[in-house]
Residue frames as a rotation matrix with the C-alpha (Angstrom) as fourth column:
MET 1
-0.688 -0.470 -0.553 130.02
-0.701 0.235 0.673 51.99
-0.187 0.851 -0.491 134.70
ASP 2
-0.810 0.436 0.391 127.40
0.370 0.899 -0.234 49.28
-0.454 -0.045 -0.890 135.30
GLU 3
0.140 0.905 -0.401 124.66
0.098 -0.416 -0.904 51.72
-0.985 0.087 -0.147 134.26
LEU 4
-0.041 -0.246 -0.968 126.39
-0.883 -0.445 0.150 52.37
-0.467 0.861 -0.199 130.95
VAL 5
-0.951 -0.305 -0.046 126.79
-0.298 0.871 0.391 48.65
-0.079 0.386 -0.919 130.30
GLU 6
-0.476 0.855 0.204 123.12
0.494 0.452 -0.743 48.08
-0.727 -0.253 -0.638 131.16
PHE 7
0.248 0.548 -0.799 122.05
-0.365 -0.711 -0.601 50.93
-0.898 0.440 0.023 128.87
ASN 8
-0.446 -0.514 -0.733 124.17
-0.870 0.058 0.490 49.54
-0.209 0.856 -0.473 126.04
ASN 9
-0.976 0.085 0.203 122.81
0.100 0.993 0.063 46.02
-0.196 0.081 -0.977 126.46
SER 10
-0.153 0.982 -0.109 119.24
0.367 -0.046 -0.929 47.33
-0.917 -0.182 -0.354 126.64
LEU 11
0.124 0.139 -0.982 119.72
-0.695 -0.695 -0.186 49.42
-0.709 0.705 0.011 123.50
ILE 12
-0.790 -0.478 -0.385 121.16
-0.610 0.545 0.575 46.46
-0.065 0.689 -0.722 121.60
GLU 13
-0.794 0.543 0.273 118.23
0.435 0.821 -0.369 44.25
-0.424 -0.174 -0.889 122.64
GLU 14
0.089 0.876 -0.475 115.64
0.109 -0.482 -0.869 46.91
-0.990 0.026 -0.139 121.75
VAL 15
-0.116 -0.205 -0.972 117.20
-0.879 -0.435 0.196 47.56
-0.463 0.877 -0.130 118.34
ALA 16
-0.967 -0.250 -0.048 117.37
-0.247 0.879 0.408 43.82
-0.060 0.406 -0.912 117.63
ALA 17
-0.481 0.863 0.155 113.71
0.538 0.429 -0.726 43.42
-0.693 -0.266 -0.670 118.60
GLU 18
0.211 0.534 -0.819 112.68
-0.328 -0.750 -0.574 46.37
-0.921 0.389 0.017 116.42
ALA 19
-0.507 -0.485 -0.712 114.65
-0.832 0.058 0.552 44.98
-0.226 0.872 -0.433 113.48
SER 20
-0.973 0.139 0.185 113.07
0.154 0.986 0.066 41.56
-0.174 0.092 -0.980 113.88
ALA 21
-0.211 0.970 -0.123 109.54
0.468 -0.011 -0.884 42.93
-0.858 -0.244 -0.451 114.26
SER 22
0.352 0.328 -0.877 109.91
-0.435 -0.772 -0.463 45.27
-0.829 0.544 -0.129 111.28
GLY 23
0.719 -0.122 0.684 111.81
0.534 0.726 -0.432 42.89
-0.444 0.676 0.588 109.03
ILE 24
0.854 -0.495 0.157 114.70
-0.262 -0.672 -0.692 45.32
0.448 0.550 -0.704 108.61
SER 25
0.122 -0.896 -0.426 118.41
0.486 0.428 -0.762 45.04
0.865 -0.114 0.488 109.34
ARG 26
0.391 -0.081 -0.917 119.80
0.904 -0.156 0.399 45.96
-0.176 -0.984 0.012 112.74
ALA 27
-0.713 -0.699 -0.058 121.80
0.661 -0.697 0.278 48.75
-0.235 0.160 0.959 111.09
ASP 28
-0.535 0.601 0.594 118.62
0.251 -0.558 0.791 50.21
0.807 0.572 0.148 109.59
ALA 29
0.484 0.754 -0.444 116.77
0.636 0.046 0.770 49.89
0.601 -0.655 -0.457 112.91
PHE 30
-0.009 -0.578 -0.816 119.62
0.925 -0.315 0.212 51.60
-0.380 -0.753 0.537 114.79
PHE 31
-0.890 -0.326 0.319 119.81
0.439 -0.802 0.405 54.46
0.124 0.501 0.857 112.28
LYS 32
-0.158 0.928 0.337 116.03
0.331 -0.271 0.904 54.92
0.930 0.255 -0.265 112.38
ARG 33
0.531 0.365 -0.765 116.01
0.810 0.048 0.585 55.01
0.251 -0.930 -0.270 116.18
MET 34
-0.271 -0.733 -0.624 118.95
0.830 -0.506 0.234 57.41
-0.487 -0.455 0.746 116.55
ALA 35
-0.831 0.020 0.555 117.71
0.382 -0.706 0.597 59.70
0.404 0.708 0.579 113.80
ALA 36
0.189 0.979 0.081 114.27
0.467 -0.162 0.869 59.89
0.864 -0.127 -0.487 115.43
LEU 37
0.398 -0.121 -0.910 115.87
0.905 -0.113 0.411 60.69
-0.153 -0.986 0.065 118.78
LEU 38
-0.656 -0.726 -0.204 118.03
0.663 -0.684 0.305 63.47
-0.361 0.065 0.930 117.31
GLU 39
-0.604 0.530 0.596 115.07
0.308 -0.534 0.787 64.90
0.735 0.659 0.159 115.39
ALA 40
0.417 0.829 -0.372 112.84
0.659 0.006 0.752 64.81
0.626 -0.559 -0.543 118.49
GLU 41
0.243 -0.429 -0.870 115.50
0.858 -0.323 0.399 66.65
-0.453 -0.844 0.289 120.52
GLY 42
0.956 0.220 -0.193 115.84
0.107 -0.877 -0.469 69.30
-0.272 0.428 -0.862 117.80
GLU 43
0.112 -0.993 -0.042 119.47
0.037 -0.038 0.999 68.44
-0.993 -0.114 0.032 117.06
ILE 44
-0.942 -0.317 0.106 118.75
0.105 0.021 0.994 67.82
-0.318 0.948 0.013 113.38
ALA 45
-0.279 0.875 -0.397 115.82
-0.806 -0.438 -0.398 68.72
-0.522 0.209 0.827 111.14
THR 46
0.735 0.487 -0.472 116.05
-0.674 0.601 -0.429 65.70
0.075 0.634 0.770 108.87
ALA 47
-0.295 -0.811 0.505 117.84
-0.625 0.564 0.540 62.40
-0.722 -0.156 -0.674 108.51
ASP 48
0.644 0.446 -0.621 118.00
-0.765 0.383 -0.519 60.23
0.007 0.809 0.587 105.42
ARG 49
0.406 -0.466 0.786 119.28
-0.081 0.839 0.538 56.68
-0.910 -0.282 0.303 105.24
VAL 50
0.759 -0.311 -0.572 121.94
-0.606 -0.018 -0.795 56.35
0.237 0.950 -0.202 102.57
THR 51
0.741 -0.572 0.352 124.78
0.216 0.699 0.682 53.90
-0.636 -0.429 0.641 102.24
PHE 52
0.745 -0.638 -0.197 128.30
-0.492 -0.325 -0.808 54.50
0.451 0.699 -0.555 101.03
LEU 53
0.743 -0.582 0.329 131.33
0.066 0.554 0.830 52.29
-0.666 -0.595 0.450 101.47
ALA 54
0.837 -0.539 -0.093 134.76
-0.218 -0.173 -0.960 53.00
0.501 0.824 -0.262 100.02
SER 55
0.731 -0.682 -0.015 138.26
0.356 0.363 0.861 51.76
-0.582 -0.635 0.508 100.66
SER 56
0.791 -0.586 0.173 141.60
-0.078 -0.378 -0.923 53.24
0.606 0.717 -0.345 99.71
GLN 57
-0.127 -0.980 0.154 145.10
-0.432 -0.085 -0.898 52.45
0.893 -0.181 -0.412 100.86
GLY 58
-0.615 -0.136 -0.777 143.88
0.424 0.773 -0.471 50.01
0.665 -0.619 -0.417 103.50
ARG 59
-0.914 0.363 -0.180 141.39
-0.026 -0.496 -0.868 52.43
-0.405 -0.789 0.462 105.05
THR 60
-0.543 0.809 0.223 137.62
0.742 0.339 0.578 52.20
0.392 0.480 -0.785 104.85
VAL 61
-0.918 0.398 -0.002 134.98
-0.364 -0.841 -0.400 54.90
-0.161 -0.366 0.916 105.06
ARG 62
-0.610 0.791 -0.038 131.37
0.743 0.588 0.319 53.96
0.275 0.167 -0.947 105.72
LEU 63
-0.890 0.446 0.096 128.44
-0.456 -0.871 -0.181 56.38
0.003 -0.205 0.979 105.60
ASP 64
-0.773 0.635 0.013 125.05
0.619 0.757 -0.210 55.20
-0.143 -0.155 -0.978 106.83
GLY 65
0.327 0.931 0.163 123.00
0.944 -0.331 -0.002 58.35
0.052 0.155 -0.987 106.52
ILE 66
-0.765 -0.480 0.429 122.93
0.469 -0.872 -0.140 62.09
0.442 0.094 0.892 106.29
GLY 67
0.353 0.906 -0.234 121.01
0.878 -0.235 0.417 64.69
0.322 -0.353 -0.878 108.19
GLY 68
-0.644 -0.569 -0.511 121.07
0.728 -0.662 -0.179 68.12
-0.236 -0.487 0.841 109.64
GLU 69
0.293 0.650 -0.701 119.88
0.309 -0.758 -0.574 71.56
-0.905 -0.048 -0.423 108.78
PRO 70
0.218 -0.224 0.950 119.99
0.971 0.151 -0.187 72.13
-0.102 0.963 0.250 105.01
ASP 71
0.861 0.149 0.487 120.00
0.259 -0.951 -0.166 75.90
0.439 0.269 -0.858 105.54
GLN 72
0.783 -0.617 -0.076 123.30
-0.127 -0.279 0.952 75.64
-0.609 -0.736 -0.297 107.46
ILE 73
0.404 -0.660 0.633 125.34
0.903 0.400 -0.159 74.96
-0.149 0.636 0.757 104.32
SER 74
0.171 -0.435 -0.884 127.94
0.242 -0.851 0.465 77.70
-0.955 -0.294 -0.040 104.18
SER 75
0.682 0.094 -0.726 128.96
-0.548 -0.592 -0.591 79.77
-0.485 0.801 -0.352 101.17
ASP 76
-0.311 -0.846 -0.433 131.85
-0.949 0.252 0.189 77.37
-0.051 0.470 -0.881 100.50
ASN 77
0.268 0.607 -0.748 129.40
-0.643 0.691 0.330 74.41
0.717 0.393 0.575 100.42
ALA 78
-0.850 -0.507 -0.140 130.57
-0.203 0.562 -0.802 73.05
0.486 -0.653 -0.581 103.79
PHE 79
0.279 0.956 -0.086 127.95
-0.382 0.193 0.904 71.06
0.881 -0.219 0.419 105.66
PRO 80
-0.140 -0.309 0.941 128.09
-0.990 0.034 -0.136 70.33
0.010 -0.950 -0.311 109.40
LEU 81
-0.230 -0.045 -0.972 128.77
-0.330 0.944 0.034 66.63
0.916 0.328 -0.232 109.94
GLN 82
0.228 0.316 0.921 127.14
-0.971 0.148 0.190 64.56
-0.076 -0.937 0.341 112.66
VAL 83
-0.444 -0.465 -0.766 128.69
-0.483 0.844 -0.232 61.19
0.755 0.267 -0.599 113.46
LEU 84
0.555 0.657 0.510 126.71
-0.817 0.318 0.481 58.53
0.154 -0.684 0.713 115.30
C-alpha cells in the first residue's frame, strides 16, 4: 500500500509542477498527462479537452474530455466511454 501512496503523491507533485511551469490549471495538466499516457499505450487514438458540468436533482455530472476511436461508434450512435 505504501507504494501506491508514494505513486499518488509523486503524481500529484508532478502534475502540480507541470501546471505551474506551463501556466495551466492542475485539472488541465492532469488531463493532458493522462491523455498522453493512454494515447502512447494505444488505448485511445485521440483525446480532446472539453468541459461540461450539469446538475439535476442534487446530482452533478462533470465531463473533462473525450477521446477514443471515432471509428468505433456503433450503428446506434453508441460511443465507448473511458472514465479517468
